[in-house]
N, C-alpha and C positions, 0 to 999 in steps of 0.2 A: 537445809543440809550443809554440812561442812564441805568446803571446797579447798582446792589447792593443796591437797595432801601430798607431802613429799618426805621421803625417808632421809634422815640425816646421820644415822649411825646404825651399823650392823656390828654385832660382837658375838663371838661364841668362845666358850672356855671349856676345856676338857681337863678333867682331874684324874690323876692316877694315885695309887697307894703311896703314902710318904715313906718309902723304904729306901734306905741309903744305897742298897745294891742296884736300884733301878733309876737313880737320879740322872738327870740330863746334864752332861758336862759342857764346859765352855768350848771344848774342841768340837763337840757335836753341833752346838749352835753355830760355830764358825763354818763347819761343813755345810750346814743348811744354807747359811748366807751365801756361800760360794756357789752352791747349786742354783739358788734363786737368781744369781747374777749371770748365769750361763745364757747364751742366746737361745731363745725359744723356751725359756723356763716357764713362761706364762704370766709371771708377776714378779718383777724385779724390785728389790729393796735397796735403797741407796746408802743406808747407814747401818752400822753395827756397833752396839755398845755392850761390852762384857764387864764393865768395871763396877756397876751398881749391884744391888741385891736383886734387881730385876734385869735379866739379859734381854736386849731389845734389838729387833730388826725393824727399820722404819724408813718411811719416805714422807716428807712433808707434802701436803696437798693444799696449796693456798686457795682461798683465804681461810686460815685457821684449821684446816683439816689434816688428816694423816692416814697412812696405812701402817699398821704395826703388827708384829708378832712378839709376844712377851712370854718369857719363861720365868715364873715366879713360884718358888717352892715346888709343889707337886702339881702345878697348873700350867697349861698351855693356852694362851689367850690370843685370839686372832681378831683384829678390829679394823674396820674401815669407817672413818669419819669423813664422809665425802658424799655430798648430795647427788653426785653423778653415778654412784655405785648402785647397781640394780640387785634385786634378790638373786637372780641367777648368777650375776657376776660375783657376788659375795660367796655363794656356795662353791663356785668354781675356784675362787682364791683359797678358801679354807681347805677344800679337799686337795688342791695342788700342794699347799704347804705341808699338810699332814702326809701326803703320799711321798713327798720329797724327803721327809725325815727317815723313811725306810725302816729297816729292821730294828734300829735303836729307839724307835718311838715306843714308849711304855704303853701297856694295855690300859685304856681309860674306861671307867665305869660310870662316871658322872659327866653330863654335859649341861652347861648353862648357856642360855641364849638371851641376848638383850637387843631389842630393836627400839629405836626412837624416831618419831615422826613429828612434823608440824602440820597443822591444819588451820583453816580460816573459817570462823563462824560467820554465817551470812546475816544473822538477825540479832546481833548483840553489839553494843558499843565497843567492847573489847573482851579479851579472854577472862579477865577478872570478873566482869559482870556476868558473862556467859556461865562460868563455872559456879560462882557464888550464888547467883540469882536463879538462873534457869535450871542448873543441874542440882545444886545443893539446897536451894531455896532458903538461904540464910542472909540474903543481902537486903533486908528491909532497912530503910534509912534510920528509923528510930532505934533499931537494935545495933546497927553498925556504929552509930555515933556514940555508943558507950565508950568506944576507943578515942573519941574526940578527933578522929581523923579517918579518912577513907583508906581501905587497904590497897596496897600497890601490888600484892601478889596473893594468889589463892590456888589451892590444889585439892584434889580428891584422890584417895587411894583405895584400891580393892585388892584382896588376896583370894585366890581360888586354889583349892586342893584338888588332886586328881579325882576325877569323877568316880573311878572304881572304888575309892575309899568310902564313898557315901551311897554307892549304888544299892547295896543290900538293905541299908537302913531306909532309903527312899522307897524301895520296892515293898518293904514290910509295911510302911505307913500307908502306901497306896492300897495295899490289900486290906488293911484294917478299915480304911475309909470306905472302900467299895462294899465290904461285908456289912458295914453299918449303915449303908444307904438304902432306905426302903424303896426309893424310886426305881432302883435297878432290880428287876425280877431275878430270883435265884438262878434260873436257867441261863441268864445273860451275864452273870457275874464272872464266870470263868473266861468267857470270851472277852469281856471288858478288861479283866486283869491281864490277859495275854496281849491285847492291843497296847495297853499302857506299858507293859514290859518291853515290847518291841520298840516303843518310842524311847524308853529309858536306855535300852541297849544301843540305840542308834546315836546317842549323844557321845561326841568325842571330846574328851577333855584331858589328854595325857599331860602329865607333869604338873608341878606346882607353878602357878603363875601369879606374879604381882604386877598390877597395872597402876600407873600414875597418870593423872591428867592435871596439868599445871599451866598457869599463864607463863608464856615464854619470856624469860628475863630480858632478852635482847630486843623483843618486839611484842609488846603487851597485847597487840591485836590478834596474835596467834596462840593457839592451844598447843602446848608441848605434850606429847603422848609417849609413854614408854611401857613396854611389856618386857618383863624379865622372867624367864621360865627356867626351871630346873628339872632335868630328866634323869631318871635312874635307868641306865642302859641294861637291858637283859643280857645282851652279848657284848663283850669287850669291843671297844672301838680300836681298830688297828688299820694300818695302810691298806689291808686287804678287805676291810669291812667299813667303808666310809659312807655307805648309803644312808645310814641312820643320822649322820651329821647333817646332811642336807634336809632330811625329813624333819628333824627337830627345828632347824632354823626356819624352814618354810612354815611349819605349824605355828611357831611364835609370830612370824610375820603376818600370817593370815588372821591370827587371833587379834592382833593390833589393828591392822588396816581394814579388816572386815567386821568382826564382832564389836570391837571397841568403837569403831567409827559409827556403826549402826546404832549403838547405844547412845552416843552423843547426838546423832542426828535426831533422835526422839525429842531433844530439848532445843534444837535449833529451828524454832518456828517463829513466824511473825507475831509480834505482840498483839493481843486481842483488845488492849486498851485503846 
């Protein structure tokens, strides 16, 4: 099983309609910066940059990390690149920033979440071997040597659509399969279909999710993991309606640290040779 899993980046991005009348102004960004500098604000930002195409509130977090709020076009992006940041801590930071924006925060209908983690395989020489050999099964020496050199980097990518988009199609196929199965008596088929539908309906898979597993550029012994999810919000996200923000961040985090890790754990087993 993979060990030493730690989160290195939390990011959420809210998008509002690109209408000139509801754009966020430099004065409003400056107002937010001043509010975040007040005692007891909950999360202070040390720097303000209004001169680029992206307006930024930021604090450097050595080594190589940062806390940032970015305003780019019709997007509000909140990011913590800091191994010390926890899930609850990031949700608190994000909701604090959005709440402090107050009444001038535009109504947002799209939320994107991105989480990145590192993990250590226990039964592979390094992450390249683990992903290319154990997970993808393409690391046979006679095949790899077609390149006349071993790879120094390898990655795997998955994309998942919201489960509700395929729920009806899946249910229809299940029903056809059951009706065509002679082993199930006719009187048992409706019960079997009901049980399968209960299982299908219990599956949670909100939002579009793209998952990447790659060897970590800075330390090839570790697997770099990322989940990037896009959620279409049924109700507009406003300072008075921020619960959905934490829910979507938490769902993306759990998808990566639970489901994705359990998937990789299936391949992190001692060699049978």
